[in-house]
C-alpha positions as CSV (number, residue, x, y, z in Angstrom):
1,M,0.0,0.0,0.0
2,S,1.5,3.4,-1.0
3,A,2.1,6.1,1.5
4,L,-0.1,8.4,-0.6
5,A,-3.1,6.1,-0.3
6,R,-2.5,5.5,3.5
7,Y,-2.1,9.2,4.4
8,R,-4.1,11.0,1.8
9,R,-6.7,12.3,4.2
10,Q,-4.1,14.3,6.1
11,I,-1.8,15.0,3.1
12,V,-4.7,17.0,1.6
13,L,-4.5,19.4,4.5
14,R,-2.5,22.4,3.5
15,E,-0.9,22.4,6.9
16,V,0.5,19.0,6.3
17,G,0.9,18.3,2.6
18,V,3.6,15.9,1.1
19,N,6.4,17.8,2.8
20,G,4.7,17.6,6.2
21,Q,4.0,13.9,5.8
22,Q,7.7,13.4,5.1
23,L,8.6,15.4,8.1
24,L,6.4,13.1,10.3
25,R,8.1,10.1,8.6
26,D,11.5,11.5,9.6
27,S,10.4,12.1,13.2
28,S,10.6,10.1,16.4
29,V,8.7,10.4,19.7
30,L,9.4,8.9,23.1
31,I,6.3,7.8,24.9
32,V,6.8,7.3,28.7
33,G,4.0,5.0,29.8
34,V,1.6,3.0,27.6
35,G,-1.3,2.9,30.0
36,G,-4.5,5.0,29.6
37,L,-2.8,8.0,28.1
38,G,-0.2,6.2,26.1
39,S,-2.5,3.6,24.7
40,A,-4.6,6.5,23.3
41,A,-1.7,8.6,22.0
42,A,0.5,5.9,20.5
43,P,-2.1,4.6,17.8
44,Y,-2.8,8.1,16.6
45,L,0.9,8.8,16.2
46,A,1.6,5.5,14.5
47,G,-1.5,6.0,12.3
48,A,-0.3,9.5,11.3
49,G,2.9,8.0,9.9
50,L,5.5,8.8,12.6
51,G,8.7,7.2,11.5
52,R,9.7,5.9,15.0
53,L,8.0,5.5,18.3
54,V,10.0,4.6,21.4
55,L,8.0,3.1,24.2
56,T,8.9,2.6,27.8
57,D,6.8,1.0,30.6
58,I,7.2,-1.4,33.5
59,D,3.7,-3.0,33.8
60,R,1.9,-6.0,32.6
61,V,-1.7,-5.8,31.2
62,D,-4.2,-6.3,33.9
63,L,-7.9,-7.1,33.4
64,S,-8.8,-3.7,35.0
65,N,-6.8,-1.9,32.3
66,L,-9.2,-3.0,29.5
67,Q,-11.9,-0.5,30.7
68,R,-9.8,2.4,29.3
69,Q,-6.6,1.1,27.7
70,L,-7.9,0.2,24.3
71,L,-4.6,-0.7,22.8
72,Y,-5.0,-4.1,24.5
73,R,-7.4,-7.0,24.2
74,Q,-8.6,-9.7,26.6
75,A,-5.9,-12.1,25.2
76,D,-3.2,-9.6,26.3
77,V,-4.0,-9.9,30.0
78,G,-0.9,-11.0,31.8
79,R,1.4,-10.0,29.0
80,D,4.1,-7.4,29.2
81,K,2.6,-4.1,28.1
82,L,5.5,-3.2,25.9
83,A,5.2,-6.4,23.9
84,A,1.4,-6.2,23.6
85,A,1.6,-2.5,22.6
86,S,4.2,-3.3,20.0
87,D,2.2,-6.0,18.4
88,S,-0.9,-3.8,18.3
89,L,0.9,-0.8,16.8
90,R,2.8,-2.9,14.2
91,A,-0.5,-4.4,13.1
92,L,-1.9,-0.9,12.7
93,N,1.1,0.5,10.7
94,P,4.0,-1.8,9.9
95,D,5.9,1.1,8.5
96,C,6.2,2.7,11.9
97,E,9.4,1.6,13.7
98,I,8.6,0.5,17.3
99,E,11.5,0.6,19.8
100,L,11.0,-0.8,23.3
101,L,12.8,0.3,26.4
102,P,11.9,-1.9,29.3
103,G,11.7,0.2,32.5
104,P,12.2,1.5,35.0
105,L,14.7,3.8,33.4
106,D,17.0,5.8,35.6
107,D,17.9,9.4,35.0
108,A,20.7,8.5,32.6
109,G,18.4,6.2,30.7
110,L,15.7,8.7,30.4
111,L,18.1,11.4,29.3
112,A,19.6,9.1,26.6
113,A,16.1,8.2,25.4
114,A,15.0,11.9,25.3
115,R,18.1,12.9,23.3
116,G,17.3,10.2,20.7
117,A,13.8,11.6,20.1
118,D,12.4,14.8,18.6
119,L,9.9,15.2,21.5
120,V,8.6,13.4,24.5
121,L,5.1,12.4,25.7
122,D,4.8,11.9,29.4
123,C,1.9,9.4,29.7
124,S,3.0,8.2,33.1
125,D,0.7,7.9,36.1
126,N,2.9,9.1,39.0
127,F,4.7,12.2,40.0
128,P,8.2,10.8,40.5
129,T,8.3,9.6,36.9
130,R,6.8,12.9,35.7
131,F,9.5,14.8,37.5
132,A,12.2,12.5,36.1
133,V,10.9,12.9,32.5
134,N,10.9,16.6,32.9
135,R,14.5,16.7,34.1
136,A,15.5,14.6,31.1
137,C,13.6,16.9,28.7
138,V,15.2,20.0,30.2
139,A,18.7,18.5,30.0
140,A,18.1,17.3,26.4
141,R,16.3,20.6,25.4
142,K,13.4,18.6,24.0
143,P,9.8,19.6,24.1
144,L,7.5,17.7,26.6
145,V,3.8,17.1,26.1
146,S,2.4,16.2,29.5
147,G,-1.0,14.7,30.2
148,A,-2.9,13.6,33.3
149,A,-6.4,12.4,34.1
150,I,-8.3,11.3,37.2
151,R,-12.1,10.9,37.9
152,F,-13.7,13.3,35.4
153,E,-10.8,15.7,35.2
154,G,-8.1,16.0,32.6
155,Q,-4.9,18.1,32.3
156,L,-2.7,18.9,29.2
157,G,0.4,20.9,29.2
158,V,3.2,21.6,26.6
159,F,6.6,22.6,28.0
160,D,9.3,23.7,25.6
161,L,12.4,25.6,26.9
162,R,13.5,26.3,23.4
163,R,10.7,28.8,23.3
164,G,11.6,30.3,26.6
165,G,8.7,28.8,28.5
166,P,8.5,27.0,31.8
167,C,9.2,23.4,32.6
168,Y,7.0,21.0,34.5
169,A,8.8,21.7,37.8
170,C,7.8,25.3,37.5
171,L,4.2,24.2,37.8
172,Y,4.8,21.7,40.6
173,P,7.8,22.8,42.6
174,D,7.0,20.6,45.6
175,L,7.6,16.9,45.0
176,D,6.6,15.9,48.5
177,S,3.1,17.4,48.2
178,A,2.7,16.1,44.6
179,E,3.5,12.6,45.7
180,A,0.6,12.7,48.1
181,A,-1.9,13.2,45.2
182,E,-4.6,10.6,44.5
183,T,-4.1,7.9,41.9
184,C,-6.7,6.5,39.5
185,E,-6.8,3.3,41.4
186,E,-7.9,5.2,44.5
187,A,-10.1,7.9,43.0
188,G,-11.3,6.2,39.8
189,I,-11.2,7.3,36.1
190,L,-13.7,7.1,33.3
191,G,-12.2,5.6,30.1
192,P,-13.1,8.4,27.6
193,V,-11.6,11.0,29.9
194,V,-8.1,9.6,29.8
195,G,-8.6,8.7,26.1
196,T,-9.4,12.3,25.3
197,I,-6.3,13.6,27.0
198,G,-4.1,11.0,25.4
199,S,-5.5,11.8,22.0
200,L,-4.8,15.5,22.6
201,Q,-1.3,14.7,23.5
202,A,-0.9,13.0,20.1
203,L,-2.4,16.1,18.5
204,S,0.0,18.4,20.3
205,A,2.9,16.3,19.3
206,I,1.9,16.3,15.6
207,K,1.5,20.1,15.7
208,L,4.9,20.5,17.3
209,L,6.6,18.3,14.7
210,L,4.9,20.1,11.8
211,G,5.8,23.5,13.2
212,L,2.2,24.6,13.6
213,A,0.9,26.8,16.4
214,S,2.6,25.9,19.7
215,E,0.7,25.7,23.0
216,A,4.0,25.9,25.0
217,G,3.6,27.5,28.4
218,T,-0.2,26.9,28.5
219,L,-1.9,24.4,30.9
220,R,-5.3,23.3,29.8
221,L,-7.7,21.9,32.4
222,W,-10.9,19.9,31.4
223,N,-13.9,19.1,33.4
224,A,-15.6,16.2,31.5
225,L,-18.8,16.5,33.6
226,D,-19.7,19.9,32.2
227,G,-17.4,19.8,29.2
228,Q,-15.7,23.1,30.1
229,W,-12.0,23.9,29.5
230,R,-9.9,26.4,31.4
231,S,-6.5,27.6,30.1
232,L,-3.8,28.9,32.4
233,K,-0.7,30.8,31.1
234,L,2.4,29.5,32.9
235,R,5.5,31.5,33.7
236,R,9.0,30.3,34.0
237,D,10.2,30.3,37.6
238,P,13.7,31.8,37.7
239,Q,14.3,29.9,40.9
240,C,13.2,26.6,39.5
241,P,15.8,23.9,40.6
242,V,15.4,22.2,37.2
243,C,15.2,25.0,34.6
244,G,15.9,28.1,36.6
245,L,18.1,30.8,35.1
246,A,21.1,29.7,37.2
247,Q,21.0,26.3,35.5
248,H,19.7,27.3,32.0
249,P,20.2,31.0,31.3
């Protein structure tokens, strides 16, 4: 099947075109976590024609995952998530190279992975990993698309120091209080909520790769119960221990 036939619905968009499609083909994205967010973002990126997806995770598919992690099937229960995700994505688009990095990755491993990608999607479900991913992105000077969802609430942020914006640690400077936050297991999550945020992470990634309007420095908050969005403009904290001006002038 030719690339033109596969991607013609997006090639016809003047913002994409043949050149944009080739740009996607030449791009790579690191996805940290292939749970609820990652299993929504990864198929859209593979389907869009990304040349390379790098996946990292530490979990196995659990029966409770199937309520919202639609990359997996009943037969995948008990399998390593990376292996199951790889099979599903390769079946969707065999032209997309899938690279697997079994976790947990330490800071050096995350930094190396971030340096090897054009941008990073943080689809993890805990604050220590989010902070570690942010440190890697700041050190590698790579844009970070961060997503989170719990109950009926979603959050999407794009952080890109290349544009002079803040990093994730500017938003959450206190790791101790962040670690005390609720998890989906404790508070619950509706499948379409996490799927929506993961899909929007993929959209933000594609826009960044194509050089379209950037949402860097903006945090978007969604209440799925009333369908309302709020946008907050974030400022870089000059005293931030990760990206502060003393470390990155």
